[in-house]
C-alpha positions as CSV (number, residue, x, y, z in Angstrom):
1,M,-7.2,6.2,5.2
2,A,-4.8,8.8,6.6
3,G,-6.4,11.3,8.9
4,R,-9.9,9.8,8.7
5,T,-9.9,9.1,12.4
6,E,-10.2,12.8,13.3
7,A,-13.8,13.9,13.9
8,G,-13.3,17.2,12.0
9,L,-12.4,15.3,8.8
10,E,-15.4,12.9,8.8
11,D,-17.5,14.9,6.4
12,L,-14.7,15.7,3.9
13,V,-14.6,14.1,0.5
14,G,-11.3,13.9,-1.3
15,L,-8.0,12.2,-1.5
16,F,-6.0,11.6,1.6
17,V,-2.6,10.1,0.8
18,N,-0.4,8.3,3.2
19,T,2.4,5.8,2.7
20,V,2.2,2.6,4.7
21,V,5.5,0.8,5.0
22,L,5.0,-3.0,5.4
23,R,7.6,-5.8,5.5
24,A,6.9,-9.1,3.7
25,D,9.0,-12.2,4.0
26,L,9.2,-13.9,0.6
27,S,11.9,-16.4,1.6
28,G,11.3,-20.1,1.0
29,E,9.4,-19.6,-2.3
30,P,5.9,-19.2,-0.8
31,S,2.8,-19.5,-2.8
32,F,1.1,-16.3,-4.0
33,T,-1.6,-16.5,-1.3
34,E,0.8,-16.9,1.7
35,P,2.5,-13.5,1.6
36,V,-0.8,-11.8,0.5
37,G,-2.5,-13.1,3.6
38,G,0.4,-12.1,5.8
39,V,0.5,-8.6,4.3
40,R,-3.2,-8.3,4.9
41,N,-2.8,-8.9,8.6
42,V,0.2,-6.6,8.9
43,A,-1.7,-3.9,7.0
44,L,-4.7,-4.1,9.3
45,D,-2.5,-3.9,12.3
46,A,-0.6,-0.9,10.8
47,Y,-3.9,1.0,10.3
48,G,-4.2,0.9,14.1
49,H,-1.1,3.0,14.4
50,Q,-1.9,5.4,11.5
51,D,-1.7,8.5,13.8
52,L,2.1,7.9,14.5
53,P,4.0,10.6,12.6
54,F,6.3,9.3,9.9
55,E,9.2,11.3,11.1
56,R,8.9,9.6,14.6
57,L,8.8,6.2,12.9
58,V,12.1,6.9,11.1
59,E,13.6,8.3,14.3
60,E,12.6,5.2,16.3
61,L,13.6,2.6,13.7
62,A,16.8,4.5,12.8
63,P,17.3,2.5,9.6
64,S,20.7,2.5,7.9
65,R,20.6,5.1,5.2
66,L,21.9,4.5,1.7
67,L,21.6,7.3,-0.9
68,A,20.9,4.7,-3.6
69,R,17.5,3.7,-2.1
70,H,14.7,4.8,0.2
71,P,15.4,4.1,3.9
72,L,12.2,2.2,4.6
73,F,10.9,0.7,1.4
74,Q,12.1,-0.5,-2.0
75,V,8.7,-1.1,-3.8
76,V,5.7,1.1,-3.9
77,L,2.3,-0.1,-5.0
78,A,-0.4,2.4,-6.0
79,V,-4.0,2.2,-7.2
80,H,-4.8,4.5,-10.1
81,T,-8.1,5.0,-11.7
82,G,-8.4,6.0,-15.4
83,T,-7.3,4.3,-18.5
84,P,-6.6,0.7,-17.8
85,A,-3.0,-0.3,-18.2
86,T,-1.8,-3.5,-19.9
87,L,0.4,-6.0,-18.1
88,A,2.6,-8.5,-19.9
89,L,4.2,-11.3,-17.9
90,P,6.2,-13.9,-19.9
91,G,4.5,-17.3,-19.6
92,L,1.4,-16.0,-17.9
93,L,-2.0,-15.1,-19.3
94,V,-3.1,-11.9,-17.6
95,S,-6.6,-10.3,-17.9
96,P,-8.3,-7.5,-15.9
97,M,-11.1,-8.3,-13.5
98,P,-13.9,-5.8,-13.0
99,T,-14.1,-4.2,-9.6
100,G,-17.2,-2.1,-10.1
101,Q,-18.4,0.8,-12.0
102,R,-16.0,3.7,-12.8
103,P,-17.2,7.1,-11.7
104,D,-17.7,8.2,-15.4
105,Q,-20.1,5.3,-15.9
106,V,-22.5,6.3,-13.1
């Protein structure tokens, strides 16, 4: 997503990496779908401001800094392709859901 709004980059193929910091309120024991829907809306709104330099965001927010953790986020989610990982959650049955063909299956 990062940098894809610039006309000179439209024809490029490759990986553009950018961290999007989002805040989610998990107080009050919400169902799984409640915060997911809220995060979706926040993420779509954040994409509208993707050209804002990260350094300026940190400067404007002026978060309190602790050396024990990152100043803006505590959890990072990433999507990786390749060998599927297994996930074990006590008390839950977890199974992968196909999302389409992998590039090596085309």
